[in-house]
Structure formats: structure tokens, C-alpha cells
C-alpha positions as CSV (number, residue, x, y, z in Angstrom):
1,M,-9.4,-19.4,-15.5
2,R,-5.5,-18.6,-17.5
3,S,-2.9,-17.0,-15.7
4,F,-0.3,-14.5,-16.6
5,H,3.1,-16.3,-16.5
6,G,5.8,-15.0,-18.7
7,S,6.8,-11.8,-17.4
8,A,10.1,-12.4,-16.4
9,R,11.5,-9.7,-19.2
10,V,10.1,-6.5,-16.8
11,A,13.0,-6.0,-15.0
12,A,15.1,-5.6,-18.5
13,T,12.2,-4.0,-20.3
14,T,11.1,-0.9,-17.7
15,N,12.4,1.4,-15.6
16,E,9.5,2.0,-13.6
17,R,9.1,-0.1,-10.2
18,P,5.9,-1.0,-8.5
19,F,4.9,1.1,-4.4
20,T,7.2,3.8,-6.0
21,N,5.9,7.6,-5.9
22,A,7.8,7.9,-9.3
23,R,4.2,8.6,-12.3
24,P,5.1,6.6,-15.3
25,L,8.0,7.9,-17.8
26,K,7.8,11.3,-19.4
27,R,9.0,12.0,-22.2
28,H,11.1,15.1,-21.2
29,V,14.5,16.0,-20.2
30,H,14.0,17.3,-16.9
31,V,12.5,13.8,-16.0
32,V,15.2,12.9,-16.8
33,K,17.4,14.4,-14.5
34,R,15.0,14.0,-11.9
35,T,15.3,10.3,-12.5
36,V,19.1,10.9,-12.5
37,K,19.7,12.4,-9.1
38,R,17.7,10.2,-7.3
39,N,19.3,6.8,-8.5
40,L,22.7,9.2,-7.6
41,N,21.1,9.4,-4.0
42,Q,20.0,5.7,-3.6
43,V,23.7,4.5,-5.0
44,D,25.1,6.8,-2.0
45,A,23.3,5.8,0.7
46,E,23.7,1.9,-0.4
47,F,27.8,2.8,-0.3
48,W,27.9,4.2,2.6
49,K,25.6,1.5,4.8
50,A,27.6,-0.7,3.0
51,E,30.8,1.5,4.7
52,S,30.0,1.1,7.8
53,D,29.8,-2.2,7.8
54,S,33.7,-1.8,7.2
55,N,36.6,-0.6,10.0
56,G,38.1,2.7,9.9
57,A,40.2,1.8,7.8
58,D,38.9,0.5,5.2
59,V,36.4,3.8,5.0
60,E,39.5,5.8,4.5
61,R,40.9,4.3,1.1
62,D,38.2,3.5,-0.5
63,D,36.8,7.5,0.5
64,S,38.4,8.3,-2.9
65,R,37.2,5.6,-4.8
66,R,34.1,6.7,-4.0
67,V,34.7,10.8,-5.1
68,F,35.8,9.3,-8.4
69,G,32.9,7.2,-8.4
70,R,30.8,9.8,-8.0
71,R,33.0,12.8,-10.4
72,G,32.7,9.7,-13.3
73,A,29.7,10.0,-12.9
74,M,28.4,13.5,-12.3
75,L,30.7,13.8,-15.9
76,A,28.8,10.9,-17.8
77,I,25.5,12.2,-16.9
78,S,26.3,15.8,-17.7
79,G,27.3,14.2,-21.3
80,M,24.5,12.2,-21.5
81,L,21.7,15.6,-20.5
82,T,23.8,17.2,-23.4
83,C,22.2,14.9,-25.7
84,L,19.3,14.2,-24.4
85,S,18.6,18.3,-25.1
86,T,18.7,17.4,-28.5
87,A,17.1,13.9,-29.2
88,V,15.2,12.5,-26.1
89,V,16.1,8.4,-25.5
90,L,14.4,7.0,-22.4
91,P,14.8,3.4,-21.0
92,E,12.1,1.6,-22.2
93,R,9.1,0.8,-20.8
94,A,7.6,-2.7,-20.5
95,Q,6.5,-3.9,-23.8
96,A,2.6,-5.0,-25.2
97,D,3.7,-8.4,-25.5
98,D,5.1,-8.9,-22.4
99,F,1.0,-8.2,-20.5
100,V,-1.2,-11.3,-20.8
101,T,-4.6,-9.9,-22.0
102,L,-6.9,-11.9,-19.9
103,P,-10.6,-13.2,-22.0
104,S,-11.9,-10.0,-19.9
105,G,-9.8,-7.5,-21.7
106,I,-7.6,-6.6,-18.2
107,K,-4.2,-7.2,-19.5
108,V,-1.4,-8.5,-16.9
109,L,2.4,-8.6,-16.1
110,T,3.5,-10.9,-13.0
111,I,6.8,-8.6,-12.0
112,R,7.1,-12.0,-9.0
113,E,5.2,-15.1,-8.4
114,G,3.7,-15.3,-5.6
115,E,4.3,-19.0,-3.0
116,G,2.0,-18.1,-0.8
117,A,-1.4,-19.0,-0.2
118,R,-4.0,-18.6,-3.8
119,P,-7.2,-16.7,-2.3
120,Q,-10.6,-18.4,-3.0
121,P,-14.3,-16.8,-3.5
122,G,-15.3,-16.0,-0.1
123,D,-11.8,-15.5,1.2
124,T,-10.4,-12.0,2.9
125,V,-7.5,-10.7,1.0
126,E,-5.1,-8.1,2.0
127,V,-3.2,-6.3,-1.2
128,H,-1.2,-2.8,-1.6
129,W,-1.5,-0.7,-4.5
130,A,-0.7,2.1,-6.8
131,G,-2.3,3.4,-9.3
132,F,-2.0,5.8,-12.3
133,T,-4.1,7.4,-14.9
134,K,-1.8,5.9,-17.5
135,G,-4.0,7.3,-20.3
136,Y,-4.0,10.6,-19.6
137,Q,-1.4,12.2,-17.7
138,G,0.0,9.2,-15.4
139,E,-1.6,11.2,-11.8
140,R,-0.9,9.2,-9.1
141,I,-4.1,7.7,-7.7
142,D,-2.8,5.7,-4.0
143,N,0.0,4.0,-2.8
144,T,-0.6,2.1,-0.2
145,S,2.7,1.0,0.7
146,V,4.1,4.6,1.1
147,R,2.0,5.2,4.0
148,D,1.4,1.2,4.9
149,E,-2.4,1.2,5.3
150,P,-3.5,-2.3,3.2
151,Y,-6.3,-2.5,1.5
152,E,-8.7,-5.2,3.1
153,F,-11.7,-6.7,0.5
154,K,-13.3,-10.0,-0.3
155,L,-13.2,-11.7,-2.9
156,G,-16.5,-12.1,-5.0
157,G,-18.2,-10.4,-2.6
158,G,-18.7,-6.9,-4.4
159,Q,-16.5,-4.7,-2.7
160,A,-13.8,-3.7,-5.6
161,I,-14.1,-3.2,-9.0
162,K,-14.1,-5.8,-11.8
163,A,-10.2,-5.7,-12.8
164,F,-9.3,-6.3,-9.1
165,E,-11.0,-9.2,-8.6
166,L,-10.4,-10.4,-11.6
167,A,-6.2,-10.1,-10.9
168,V,-6.2,-10.8,-7.5
169,E,-7.9,-14.2,-8.5
170,N,-5.1,-15.3,-10.9
171,M,-2.4,-14.7,-7.6
172,R,-1.0,-15.9,-4.5
173,A,0.3,-14.1,-1.2
174,G,3.6,-12.8,-2.0
175,G,3.1,-11.8,-5.7
176,I,2.7,-8.6,-7.2
177,V,1.2,-7.5,-10.8
178,R,0.9,-4.8,-12.6
179,V,-2.3,-4.9,-14.0
180,E,-3.9,-2.2,-17.2
181,V,-7.1,-1.6,-17.2
182,P,-8.6,-0.9,-20.8
183,G,-10.7,2.3,-20.8
184,D,-12.5,0.8,-23.4
185,H,-13.7,-2.1,-21.0
186,P,-15.3,0.8,-18.4
187,E,-17.3,-2.6,-16.7
188,L,-13.8,-3.5,-15.3
189,G,-13.0,-0.2,-14.2
190,Y,-14.7,2.5,-11.4
191,P,-18.6,3.4,-13.2
192,L,-18.7,6.2,-15.1
193,D,-21.7,7.7,-13.7
194,R,-21.4,9.4,-10.6
195,G,-24.6,7.8,-9.0
196,E,-23.0,4.7,-9.0
197,R,-19.5,5.4,-7.9
198,F,-20.5,7.5,-4.9
199,T,-22.3,5.9,-1.6
200,G,-22.7,10.0,-0.5
201,E,-20.6,9.0,2.5
202,L,-17.6,11.4,3.6
203,V,-15.0,9.3,3.8
204,S,-11.9,11.4,5.2
205,S,-11.8,13.8,8.2
206,D,-11.7,17.6,5.9
207,L,-14.9,16.3,4.4
208,K,-13.4,16.7,1.2
209,I,-13.2,12.9,-0.2
210,Y,-16.4,11.0,-0.6
211,K,-16.8,7.0,-0.6
212,Y,-16.4,5.2,-3.7
213,R,-18.8,2.5,-3.8
214,Y,-16.5,-0.3,-5.3
215,G,-12.9,0.5,-4.1
216,P,-9.7,0.5,-3.8
217,Q,-10.6,3.8,-2.7
218,P,-8.1,6.9,-3.0
219,A,-7.1,8.5,0.1
220,E,-6.1,11.6,-0.8
221,L,-8.1,14.0,-2.8
222,G,-5.3,14.9,-5.4
223,G,-5.6,10.8,-6.1
224,Q,-9.4,11.1,-6.0
225,R,-9.7,14.5,-8.4
226,A,-7.2,12.8,-10.6
227,L,-9.4,9.6,-11.1
228,D,-12.8,11.5,-11.2
229,F,-11.6,14.2,-13.8
230,V,-10.3,11.4,-16.3
231,L,-13.9,9.4,-15.8
232,D,-15.7,12.5,-15.8
233,N,-14.6,14.6,-18.8
234,R,-16.6,13.4,-21.5
235,T,-14.1,15.5,-23.9
236,L,-11.6,12.1,-23.2
237,K,-11.1,9.4,-25.5
238,D,-11.5,6.0,-24.5
239,F,-8.1,5.2,-24.1
240,N,-7.7,8.4,-21.9
241,R,-9.8,6.5,-19.2
242,T,-6.7,3.9,-18.9
243,L,-5.6,2.9,-15.7
244,L,-2.9,1.0,-14.2
245,F,-2.5,-0.5,-11.0
246,D,0.1,-2.8,-9.5
247,I,-0.7,-4.7,-6.3
248,K,1.0,-7.0,-4.1
249,L,-1.1,-10.0,-2.2
250,L,0.1,-9.4,1.5
251,A,-2.3,-12.0,3.2
252,V,-5.5,-14.4,1.9
253,R,-7.6,-15.0,4.9
254,R,-10.1,-18.1,5.1
255,G,-13.9,-16.7,7.4
256,T,-12.5,-15.8,11.0
257,S,-9.0,-17.9,10.4
258,R,-5.8,-15.6,10.4
259,P,-4.3,-14.2,7.8
260,V,-2.3,-16.8,5.6
261,R,0.8,-14.3,4.9
262,A,3.6,-15.5,1.8
């Protein structure tokens, strides 16, 4: 099986990060404003965290620098948004040639190489995952890292969609990959036929979320509805059904042994 490497440029070519609540980038100024505000808040938090390790004199001495830096940043951003009002220029996404296309058709981008165990068929794997309806409005399907509820499945056991199986079997514990599942390869994702997709069981306390026959299972009603919409809507083109997943392999468990983590 071909491994997927050669993707170190992701940090320089995309503004999307794995396991965030942000949807894939959209070309609107208000999205840029939200991103700018979020980044400024992050800078402030990191700044004060660093200052909390200093003494009082250092904090007083550097306060003017912080205020000036903040104002300077706001002025720069104000000018940038003025330009964006007439010509929106957003950071580049990951380029198509950054992904490696496997023989199956899925496209994989290595964000971080793992250093732990490599799973084998029959092993139970534990992953965090975030998913988006990439080909249609970029709706978030789920993000297990937000609530710290990893998804577990047996590799080769038919418990997960084919794209997950193919991606994880090439990973090592601790690694992170981004996987694009093309909509014109339905055999790699969730079944289009509802009878094959659902088991008929309800998996939420409010009796609104139905269990998928193959994982990963969205835990939120909004995420399942977004996914079901692109799978059920026959007016959409194949490319509208393209899905995007970020997967972090947390641990590998062989037989009854304890999980082998990175």
C-alpha cells in the first residue's frame, strides 16, 4: 500500500487547521472579519499567558507595547478590510498537488507524521475526527475533539466507511491526516441508499439521531442532517457530495492489550 508523505507545505498553503470549529474557508468579507477577530483574541490570550510568567515591573513596562501593537494591528486590519470590500483575497487553501491520490481514489494530505504503532487488520484504533461537507456549503458534520470523545473501530472489521479504513491503515499513532473523499466514488463513503446507511436504531436521548451502519457517526443532529442532505439530494452533482475529514490516530490496541499510544 502506498504511503502518503510529502505534504509538509500544509502550514504554508492553508489556513484551515485540523479539529477546529471553523468551517472551510468561504469567499466573503464577513468570514475574514471573524477570522481576524478570532486571531487577535488568540494573540491577546497568548500575550497575557506569557506576561503572567513575568514580574509586575515587566508587565507595567510592556503594557504600552501591547496597546500600541494592538492598535497597530487594528489599523492594519482596517486597511486590509477596506481593500477586501472591492477585491476579496483570502489565504490559499491546500493545493491539489499537496494531496496524494491513492489507487482507491481518496486524496490524502499528511499534516503530521506519527511516531507510534502502525495499525494492522484486526487492531482496534482510537481516533479523533472532524468532518465537513466540502463539496456543498462546507457544513461541519462533527468534531470529536471538542467534547473529547474519540471514535473507536476495528480495522478491517467493516465498522467504518472505506475511506477511513484506507486512511488509518497507512498512519502511525500520533499522526494527523486530511482526507478528501470524492463524491464520484460513493463506495468510499456513506451509502447513498438510506436502507443501507441506517440500522433503524436511535442513538440519541432526544430520539432524533439515527444510527449509521458504518462509522464515524455524527453525534449532533445538525451534523447528521447536513451529511444526509448531500447524500439524499438527487439534484446535486457528484462533486457536491465530496467530503473532507481530518483524522488523528490516538492509539492502537492489539487484541486485549492496552492501547499503544504515540
